[in-house]
C-alpha positions in Angstrom: 0.0 0.0 0.0 1.4 3.4 -0.9 1.3 6.2 1.6 1.4 9.9 0.6 4.2 12.0 1.9 1.7 14.3 3.7 0.0 11.2 5.4 3.5 9.9 6.4 4.2 13.1 8.2 0.9 13.0 10.0 1.6 9.5 11.1 5.1 10.5 12.3 3.7 13.4 14.2 1.0 11.2 15.8 3.7 8.8 16.9 5.7 11.6 18.5 8.5 11.5 15.9 10.4 14.6 15.0 9.3 16.6 12.0 12.1 18.1 9.8 14.2 20.8 11.5 14.4 22.6 8.1 14.0 22.0 4.4 10.7 20.2 4.8 9.9 18.6 1.4 6.3 19.7 1.8 7.3 23.4 1.8 7.5 24.4 -1.8 8.9 27.9 -0.9 12.1 26.5 0.7 12.8 23.0 -0.6 14.5 24.2 -3.7 16.7 26.9 -2.1 20.4 26.2 -2.2 20.8 25.7 1.5 18.3 22.9 1.3 20.1 21.0 -1.5 22.0 18.1 0.0 23.9 17.6 -3.2 25.8 20.9 -2.7 28.9 21.3 -0.5 28.1 22.2 3.1 30.1 25.4 2.8 27.9 26.6 -0.1 24.7 25.7 1.7 25.7 27.5 4.9 26.8 30.7 3.1 23.5 30.7 1.1 21.5 30.5 4.3 23.5 33.2 6.2 23.1 35.5 3.3 19.3 35.2 3.6 19.2 36.2 7.3 18.7 39.7 8.6 20.9 40.9 11.5 18.0 40.6 13.9 17.5 36.9 12.8 21.3 36.2 13.1 21.7 37.4 16.7 18.7 35.2 17.8 20.7 32.2 16.6 23.7 33.0 18.8 22.3 31.5 22.0 21.6 27.9 23.1 17.9 28.5 22.7 18.1 29.4 19.0 15.0 31.1 17.6 13.0 29.8 14.7 13.2 31.5 11.3 9.6 30.8 10.0 10.0 32.5 6.7 12.8 30.1 5.8 11.1 27.1 7.4 13.7 26.7 10.1 12.5 25.5 13.5 13.8 26.7 16.9 16.6 24.6 18.3 17.9 23.9 21.8 21.6 23.3 21.6 22.1 22.3 25.2 22.0 18.5 25.8 24.3 16.5 28.0 25.7 12.9 27.6 28.5 12.6 30.1 27.9 8.9 30.8 24.5 8.4 29.2 21.9 10.7 27.8 21.1 13.2 30.5 18.2 15.5 31.3 20.4 18.1 32.8 20.2 20.3 29.7 16.9 21.6 28.5 17.4 19.9 25.1 16.4 16.5 26.4 13.4 15.3 28.3 12.2 11.9 29.4 8.8 10.4 29.3 6.3 8.6 27.0 8.2 6.3 24.7 11.5 7.3 26.3 11.1 6.9 30.1 14.8 6.6 30.7 18.2 5.9 29.1 21.1 3.7 29.9 23.1 5.2 32.8 26.8 4.1 32.6 29.3 4.5 35.4 30.6 7.9 36.2 33.6 8.9 34.0 36.2 8.5 36.8 35.0 4.8 37.0 35.1 4.2 33.3 38.6 5.7 33.2 39.7 3.2 35.9 39.1 0.4 33.4 42.0 1.7 31.3 40.1 0.1 28.4 40.1 2.5 25.5 37.9 0.3 23.3 35.3 0.2 26.1 35.3 4.0 26.2 34.5 4.2 22.5 31.9 1.5 22.7 30.1 3.4 25.5 30.1 6.5 23.3 28.5 4.5 20.4 25.7 3.3 22.7 25.1 6.7 24.1 24.9 8.3 20.7 22.5 5.5 19.5 20.2 6.4 22.3 20.6 10.1 21.7 19.8 9.8 18.0 16.8 7.6 18.9 15.5 10.2 21.3 16.1 13.0 18.7 14.1 10.9 16.1 11.4 10.7 18.8 11.3 14.5 19.2 12.6 14.6 22.8 16.3 15.3 22.4 18.8 17.4 20.5 21.9 16.3 18.6 24.5 18.6 20.2 25.8 17.1 23.4 28.1 19.2 25.7 30.2 16.2 26.8 32.7 14.9 27.8 34.5 16.8 30.6 38.2 16.2 30.0 39.7 18.6 32.6 42.7 17.3 34.5 41.9 16.2 38.1 44.5 18.4 39.6 43.2 18.7 43.2 41.5 15.8 45.0 38.9 18.1 46.6 37.3 19.2 43.3 33.6 18.4 43.4 33.6 17.7 39.7 36.6 15.4 39.6 34.1 12.5 39.3 33.2 13.8 35.8 36.8 13.6 34.6 39.1 10.7 33.4 41.5 11.5 36.2 44.8 13.1 36.8 47.0 11.8 33.9 47.1 13.8 30.7 47.8 10.8 28.5 44.8 8.9 29.9 42.5 12.0 29.7 43.6 12.7 26.1 43.0 9.1 25.0 39.6 9.0 26.8 38.6 12.3 25.1 39.5 11.1 21.6 37.9 7.6 22.0 34.7 8.7 23.7 34.2 11.5 21.1 34.8 9.1 18.2 32.1 6.8 19.7 29.6 9.6 20.1 30.2 11.2 16.7 30.6 8.1 14.6 33.6 7.4 12.4 32.1 6.0 9.2 32.0 9.4 7.5 34.5 12.1 8.6 32.2 14.9 7.6 28.8 13.6 8.7 28.1 13.4 12.4 25.9 11.0 14.4 25.8 13.5 17.2 28.1 16.4 17.9 30.3 16.1 21.0 31.9 18.9 23.0 35.1 18.8 25.1 34.9 21.0 28.1 35.8 23.1 30.1 38.7 24.9 28.3 40.9 25.6 30.3 42.6 25.3 33.7 39.1 24.8 35.2 39.2 22.7 38.3 37.8 24.8 41.1 34.1 25.3 41.8 33.7 26.8 45.3 36.5 26.6 47.8 37.3 28.8 50.8 35.4 31.8 49.5 36.7 31.5 45.9 34.2 30.4 43.3 34.6 29.6 39.6 32.9 32.8 38.5 35.7 34.9 40.1 38.7 32.7 39.9 41.8 33.8 38.0 43.9 30.7 37.4 47.5 31.7 37.2 49.1 29.2 34.9 52.6 29.0 33.6 53.2 28.3 29.9 55.0 25.1 30.9 52.0 23.8 32.8 49.6 24.9 30.1 51.4 22.9 27.4 52.5 20.0 29.6 49.3 19.4 31.4 46.1 21.4 30.9 46.2 21.5 27.0 46.9 17.9 26.4 43.3 16.4 26.7 41.8 19.2 24.7 44.5 19.0 22.0 43.9 15.2 21.7 40.1 15.8 21.7 40.4 18.2 18.7 43.2 16.6 16.7 42.6 12.9 17.3 39.0 12.9 18.2 37.9 15.5 15.6 35.4 16.8 18.1 32.7 19.1 16.8 32.8 21.6 19.7 34.9 22.9 22.5 33.5 24.8 25.5 35.3 27.6 27.2 35.2 27.9 31.0 34.0 30.4 33.5 37.4 31.2 35.0 40.0 33.6 33.9 43.5 32.4 32.9 46.2 34.8 33.7 43.8 37.7 33.9 41.7 37.1 30.8 38.3 35.3 30.7 38.8 32.1 28.7 35.7 33.0 26.6 37.2 36.3 25.7 40.8 35.2 25.0 41.7 35.2 21.3 45.0 33.4 22.0 43.2 30.5 23.5 40.1 30.3 21.2 41.1 31.7 17.8 44.8 31.1 18.2 45.1 27.7 19.8 41.8 25.8 19.5 40.9 26.9 16.0 44.3 28.0 14.7 46.9 25.6 16.0 44.6 22.6 16.5 42.3 23.4 13.6 39.0 22.7 15.2 36.4 21.7 12.6 33.3 22.9 14.5 32.1 25.6 16.9 33.2 27.1 20.3 30.5 27.5 22.9 30.6 29.2 26.3 29.9 27.5 29.6 26.4 28.6 30.6 26.2 32.4 31.1 30.0 32.7 30.9 29.8 35.9 28.8 27.5 37.4 31.3 29.8 36.3 34.1 32.9 38.0 32.7 30.8 41.2 32.4 28.7 41.1 35.5 31.0 39.2 37.9 34.5 39.8 36.7 33.8 43.3 35.3 36.1 42.6 32.4 34.5 45.1 30.1 32.7 48.5 30.8 29.6 47.7 28.7 27.6 44.6 27.8 28.2 45.4 24.1 31.9 45.4 24.6 31.6 42.0 26.3 29.6 40.6 23.4 32.1 42.0 20.9 35.1 40.7 22.8 33.7 37.2 23.0 32.8 36.9 19.3 36.1 38.5 18.2 38.0 36.0 20.4 36.4 33.1 18.6 33.3 32.3 20.5 30.5 31.1 18.2 27.6 30.2 20.5 26.5 31.4 23.9 24.9 29.1 26.4 22.7 31.8 27.7 20.9 34.9 26.4 23.8 37.5 26.6 24.9 37.5 23.0 21.3 37.4 21.7 20.5 40.5 23.8 23.6 42.6 23.2 25.2 41.6 19.9 23.0 43.7 17.6 23.8 46.9 19.5 27.5 45.9 19.5 27.3 45.9 15.7 25.4 49.2 15.5 28.0 50.8 17.8 30.8 49.7 15.5 32.4 47.4 18.2 31.8 44.4 16.0 31.3 43.7 12.3 28.4 41.8 11.0 30.8 39.7 9.1 32.2 38.5 12.4 28.7 37.4 13.5 28.4 35.6 10.1 31.6 33.7 10.9 30.3 32.5 14.2 27.1 31.4 12.5 29.0 29.7 9.8 30.7 27.5 12.4 27.5 26.5 14.2 25.3 26.0 11.2 27.9 23.9 9.5 27.8 21.5 12.4 24.0 21.4 12.0 24.5 20.6 8.3 26.9 17.8 9.2 24.2 16.4 11.5 21.7 16.3 8.7 19.4 18.9 10.2 18.9 20.6 6.8 18.3 17.4 4.9 14.6 17.2 5.4 12.6 14.3 6.9 14.7 12.6 9.7 13.7 9.0 9.0 15.6 9.1 5.7 18.9 9.9 7.4 21.6 7.3 8.1 20.4 7.0 11.8 16.8 7.7 11.1 15.7 4.1 11.9 16.7 4.4 15.6 13.8 4.5 18.0 12.5 3.5 21.4 13.7 -0.1 21.1 17.2 1.2 20.8 17.1 2.9 24.2 17.6 0.8 27.3 18.0 -2.3 25.2 19.3 -5.5 26.8 22.7 -5.2 25.1 23.1 -1.6 26.2 22.2 -2.5 29.8 24.6 -5.4 29.7 27.4 -3.0 28.6 26.6 -0.7 31.6 27.0 -3.7 33.9 30.3 -4.7 32.2 31.6 -1.2 32.4 30.9 -1.1 36.1 32.7 -4.4 36.7 35.7 -3.2 34.8 35.9 0.2 36.6 35.7 -1.2 40.2 39.1 -1.2 41.9 40.2 -3.7 44.5 42.5 -1.7 46.9 43.2 -4.2 49.6 42.7 -8.0 50.0 44.3 -9.3 53.1 44.4 -13.0 53.5 42.8 -12.9 50.9 39.3 -12.6 52.2 37.8 -12.0 48.8 36.1 -13.5 46.9 33.4 -14.4 49.4 31.9 -17.9 49.3 28.1 -18.5 48.7 28.6 -21.7 50.7 30.5 -20.3 53.7 29.3 -16.8 54.0 25.6 -16.6 54.8 24.0 -14.6 56.1 25.9 -11.5 55.2 25.5 -8.2 57.1 25.1 -5.4 54.6 25.7 -2.0 56.3 26.2 1.6 55.4 24.4 4.7 54.1 25.2 3.7 50.5 24.2 0.1 50.8 20.8 0.5 49.3 21.0 3.6 47.2 20.0 4.3 43.6 20.6 7.9 42.5 23.9 8.0 44.4 25.2 5.3 42.0 24.8 7.4 38.9 26.6 10.5 40.1 26.0 13.9 38.5 25.0 14.8 35.0 23.0 11.7 34.8 19.5 11.3 33.4 16.8 8.8 34.3 18.3 5.3 34.4 16.6 2.3 32.8 16.4 0.8 36.3 18.7 0.2 39.3 20.4 -2.7 41.1 21.5 -1.5 44.5 24.4 -3.1 46.4 22.0 -4.7 48.8 19.9 -6.1 45.9 23.1 -7.4 44.2 24.3 -9.2 47.3 20.9 -10.7 47.9 21.2 -12.5 44.5 24.2 -14.5 46.1 23.3 -14.8 49.7 20.8 -14.0 52.5 21.5 -10.5 53.8 20.9 -8.7 57.1 20.6 -5.0 56.3 21.4 -2.2 58.7 22.1 1.4 57.4 24.3 2.3 60.4 24.0 6.0 59.4 20.9 7.8 58.2 23.0 9.3 55.3 26.6 9.9 54.3 26.8 12.9 56.7 26.6 10.3 59.5 26.1 12.9 62.1 24.7 10.5 64.8 25.5 7.1 66.2 21.8 6.3 66.8 21.9 3.5 64.3 25.3 2.1 65.2 23.8 -0.5 67.6 21.8 -2.4 64.9 24.8 -2.4 62.5 27.2 -3.8 65.2 24.7 -6.5 66.2 24.3 -7.5 62.6 28.0 -7.8 62.2 28.3 -10.0 65.3 25.8 -12.6 63.9 26.7 -12.6 60.2 29.3 -14.8 58.6 30.7 -11.8 56.7 30.1 -8.0 56.8 30.0 -5.7 53.8 30.0 -2.0 54.6 29.1 0.3 51.7 30.2 3.8 52.8 31.6 6.9 51.2 30.2 10.1 49.6 27.4 11.4 47.4 26.4 14.6 45.7 25.7 16.3 49.0 29.4 16.2 49.7 31.1 16.5 46.3 29.3 18.0 43.3 29.3 20.9 40.8 29.8 24.1 42.9 30.7 22.1 45.9 34.4 21.3 46.5 35.4 19.3 49.6 37.4 20.8 52.4 39.3 17.6 53.3 39.8 14.0 52.3 38.4 12.2 55.3 35.1 10.3 55.3 32.2 12.5 56.5 30.9 12.7 60.1 31.2 9.5 62.1 31.7 7.1 59.3 35.2 6.1 60.4 33.8 5.4 63.9 31.1 3.2 62.5 33.5 1.3 60.3 36.0 0.6 63.0 33.3 -0.4 65.6 31.6 -2.7 63.1 34.9 -4.3 62.0 35.9 -4.9 65.7 32.6 -6.6 66.4 32.4 -8.6 63.1 32.1 -12.4 63.5 33.5 -12.9 60.0 35.6 -10.9 57.5 34.8 -7.3 57.0 34.8 -5.7 53.5 34.7 -2.0 53.1 33.1 -0.8 49.8 33.7 2.9 49.0 31.2 4.7 46.8 33.0 8.0 46.0 33.9 10.1 43.0 37.1 11.5 44.5 39.8 10.1 46.6 39.4 9.6 50.4 42.0 9.1 53.1 41.1 5.6 54.5 44.6 5.0 56.0 42.8 3.7 59.2 41.0 1.0 57.2 44.1 0.2 55.1 46.0 -0.6 58.3 43.2 -2.2 60.3 43.7 -6.0 60.3 40.0 -6.5 61.0 39.2 -4.9 57.7 40.2 -7.6 55.2 39.4 -5.9 52.0 38.7 -2.5 50.5 36.9 -2.0 47.2 36.5 1.4 45.5 33.2 1.3 43.5 33.2 5.0 42.5 29.7 5.9 41.2 29.2 2.7 39.3 26.0 3.5 37.3 22.6 1.9 37.1 24.0 -1.7 37.4 26.5 -0.8 40.1 25.0 -3.0 42.8 25.2 -6.0 40.6 28.8 -5.3 39.6 29.8 -4.8 43.2 28.3 -8.2 44.1 29.9 -9.9 41.1 33.3 -8.6 42.4 32.7 -9.6 46.0 31.6 -13.1 45.1 34.2 -13.7 42.4 32.0 -14.2 39.3 34.0 -11.3 37.9 37.7 -10.9 38.6 38.5 -7.2 39.4 40.9 -5.5 37.1 40.4 -1.7 37.6 43.3 0.6 38.4 43.1 4.0 40.1 43.2 6.9 37.6 44.1 9.3 40.4 46.4 9.4 43.4 44.8 8.8 46.8 46.6 11.3 49.1 46.7 11.4 52.9 44.8 14.2 54.6 48.1 15.9 55.6 48.8 16.4 51.9 46.4 19.3 52.1 48.2 21.1 54.9 48.4 24.7 53.8 47.8 23.6 50.1 45.4 26.1 48.5 43.2 24.9 45.7 43.9 28.1 44.0 47.6 27.2 43.6 47.9 26.0 40.0 51.5 25.0 39.8 52.0 21.3 39.0 55.6 21.1 40.0 56.8 21.1 43.6 58.6 24.0 45.2 60.5 22.8 48.3 61.5 26.3 49.4 57.8 27.1 49.8 56.8 23.7 51.2 54.7 23.2 48.0 54.3 19.4 47.4 53.4 19.4 43.7 50.4 17.9 42.0 49.6 14.4 40.7 51.9 11.3 40.6 54.0 13.0 37.9 55.4 15.6 40.3 54.4 14.7 43.9 56.7 12.2 45.5 55.4 12.2 49.1 53.5 9.5 51.0 50.2 8.3 49.5 47.3 6.1 50.7 47.1 4.4 47.3 49.1 5.4 44.2 47.9 6.2 40.7 47.6 2.9 38.9 47.0 0.8 42.0 44.6 -2.1 41.7 44.6 -5.8 42.7 43.0 -8.9 41.2 42.1 -12.4 42.2 44.8 -13.7 39.9 48.5 -13.2 39.5 50.2 -11.9 36.3 53.8 -12.0 35.3 55.1 -9.5 32.8 58.2 -9.9 30.6 59.5 -7.3 28.1 60.1 -8.8 24.7 61.7 -7.4 21.6 62.7 -4.0 23.0 65.4 -1.8 21.5 68.1 -0.2 23.6 68.6 2.8 21.3 66.4 4.9 19.1 67.8 7.6 16.7 65.9 10.8 16.5 66.1 12.3 13.0 66.9 16.0 13.4 66.8 18.9 10.8 70.4 19.8 10.3 69.4 23.5 9.8 68.5 23.7 13.5 70.7 21.0 15.0 74.3 21.1 13.9 75.6 19.9 17.3 74.6 16.2 17.6 75.7 16.1 21.2 73.0 18.5 22.2 71.0 17.4 25.3 67.6 18.6 24.0 66.0 18.5 20.6 62.9 20.7 19.9 60.0 18.6 18.8 59.5 21.0 15.9 63.0 20.3 14.7 62.6 16.5 14.6 61.0 14.3 12.0 58.2 13.1 14.2 55.6 11.5 12.0 56.9 7.9 12.1 59.2 8.1 15.0 58.0 5.5 17.5 59.5 3.2 20.1 57.9 -0.2 19.5 58.2 -3.4 21.6 56.1 -6.1 23.2 55.2 -7.2 26.7 54.3 -10.8 27.4 51.7 -11.2 30.1 51.3 -14.6 31.7 48.5 -15.5 34.1 49.9 -17.8 36.8 46.8 -17.7 38.8 43.7 -19.9 38.9 41.3 -17.4 37.4 40.9 -15.8 34.1 41.3 -12.0 34.4 42.2 -8.7 32.8 45.5 -7.1 33.2 46.5 -3.5 32.4 50.1 -2.9 31.2 51.1 0.5 32.4 54.4 1.9 30.9 56.0 4.8 32.7 59.0 6.8 31.6 61.5 8.8 33.7 63.3 11.1 31.3 67.0 12.1 31.8 68.1 15.5 33.0 65.7 16.1 35.8 65.0 19.7 36.4 61.6 20.7 35.0 60.7 17.2 33.7 58.2 15.0 35.5 59.9 12.5 37.7 57.9 9.9 35.8 55.0 9.9 33.4 52.7 7.4 31.8 53.7 6.9 28.1 51.5 3.9 27.2 48.8 1.6 28.5 47.1 -1.5 27.2 44.4 -3.8 28.6 44.6 -7.5 27.9 42.5 -10.5 29.0 44.4 -13.7 29.8 43.1 -17.1 30.7 44.4 -19.1 33.7 47.8 -20.5 32.8 47.7 -18.5 29.5 50.0 -15.9 28.0 49.3 -13.0 25.7 51.8 -10.8 23.8 50.8 -7.1 24.1 52.2 -4.7 21.5 53.4 -1.4 22.8 54.0 1.7 20.6 55.3 4.9 22.1 55.2 8.0 20.0 58.6 9.5 20.8 57.8 13.2 20.1 54.5 13.1 21.9 55.2 10.9 24.9 59.0 10.9 25.5 59.2 14.7 25.2 59.0 17.2 28.0 58.1 20.9 28.2 60.5 23.6 29.2 59.7 26.7 31.2 59.0 28.7 28.0 56.3 26.1 27.0 58.5 24.6 24.3 58.3 20.8 23.9 61.7 19.1 23.7 63.0 15.6 23.5 65.7 14.8 26.1 68.6 12.9 24.5 70.1 10.2 26.6 68.7 7.3 28.7 65.0 7.2 29.3 64.2 4.7 32.1 61.1 2.7 31.3 59.2 0.9 34.1 56.4 -1.7 33.7 55.5 -2.9 37.1 58.7 -4.2 38.7 60.4 -4.4 35.3 63.0 -1.8 34.3 64.5 -1.0 30.9 66.6 1.8 29.6 66.2 3.2 26.1 68.8 5.7 24.8 67.6 8.4 22.5 70.3 9.8 20.2 70.1 12.7 17.6 70.7 11.9 14.0 71.4 15.0 12.0 69.8 15.0 8.5 69.5 17.4 5.7 67.2 20.4 5.9 63.6 19.4 6.3 61.4 20.9 3.7 58.1 22.2 4.9 
């Protein structure tokens, strides 16, 4: 039976599907206009559209709530949607209900980073974008997602550290590229499945600490730290991930608001890194640098400064209100507004929003059955399993036995939670399995919360918890934090567990009849030195915020149906690390004369609770380095490097494109259980001084059966990963012996310059 096009659209509308954003084939007045012709190049189409707009229409497209242009058949569009670890309802562009009651809620990003599994990161992105496209087709979501957050976790108190891939630049950069590729699709480099956005550029890692908030903070950052640390994830996101958008942050960097800094936006992001997409402000950032930071004298100057700096889209109304007057006052040229629109509308073109009826698009067949599907929910469970980290296993007491350990006392304010498991920037999950529910699938449980909430201000519930531990064959305590303690606009003041949690843990452990296992549900690091050294606490498990299936994953780890393999993506510092350490101090490197300890494992060398990369398993792996060279020659442009004994070679003077150190690591499983092992390769460069004392240069995840062996290929890009940054912000390759460490293995590789003829550019 044939159905007319008009009837088809009526049926789609009745089913809640999205009508065309623009270029409706039913609209005879617009369907033949050049900007509606999919056979033309996107550049031609965009320029044709912009030429048809009035200035008043243009400025109304500069905000996240972009207005409709009815005379050209263009619908209103909400740019702000979020997909940090699943389609979220934080932004107004997405709403749940009807055919889309929820979406798959994956573990928080800090958990997913702990898997050190780059293919998993990309696979999660693919699933999230499938669900986002399906919801767009259903008329309840946009296609522009302001995710991921790839800021470096510099200070453990930061409330938004949970959203990040951790403290290491290499890991954060790889996460950025892989998650973005998963979201955007890689089949066609020009067409986008959804448009991702790496945020918040840059040096943004303070929300509200000791009277300083993100709206007023001026991050004083050296050129060295900018290039060596803060830039790396964003550079990787743009250059390797080909992200469609970058978001500038609220704070100033060295006295200039990031959203008004032409060196950062137009010079670095669009110029040096060649962003193919648009730059958007964090929400109300332009208004913030006018109203809060008083960076300009008039709102028109603020609008002009932002657009001239390279900002294309404002999350907020500021540009829509003040840009027209900025043009009329001569502070801004209309052509500069056109350039901003060119960047945003081109992304919409790449998303297919000007190609007519959505069901005919490459992803137009996705619908409600593609959201919360069984495979998607299974991936959420697997991601949670891979991101859980076993910190301590004395005895070992884990895994628990379903035969020996029953009943089990399940204690703690996070033992039967749902929303806590999905962290922040989450939407409505498909469903939840709490830790209590997960454990009850394996054994009978006696449940006592112990504390009313994570604040644990009273000991009123201690008695029931202690009595449960006395009678049970094993005790599992699920403690930690939640969004009332660490969150956006809420930084922590310290690293200890809140309230009387420590007292409850110690009292329960002392009374426990069987082994006591402490499960920590937190986004950031906590100082649990007391539990680490308490012989009555046999095991400690960091579960992070493990997503909708977190309780099932925790139980699978506790009872051994899954062998833990996660590694910490951040250092767990002792509380004393924070002594006189201001969150506002941005320097990464230590300064002994000022008792400044330095930041992250790359520069801090003091005592830790648990180090970056720590994580135990139920198996035992032996690593052996195979086929590794002892010397690598670095081809150097003779025009710049006549002295072949020079200690340093500028990266820009070396032939870098194919310059790699390649070798293999054999991983043998000598345990009785199949499991996953992460090969972490660190380098300590020669020369000392301003170089990190060590830095991660490669990582690979491998699964090995009991008694089996796998060969893991390692490839280290010499210019990217064996180079260091000097005080002027120039990246250089140290010549001489680089000490590689892989677990307990040590190997030295000597880099030597090899002078060649002049390199032709």
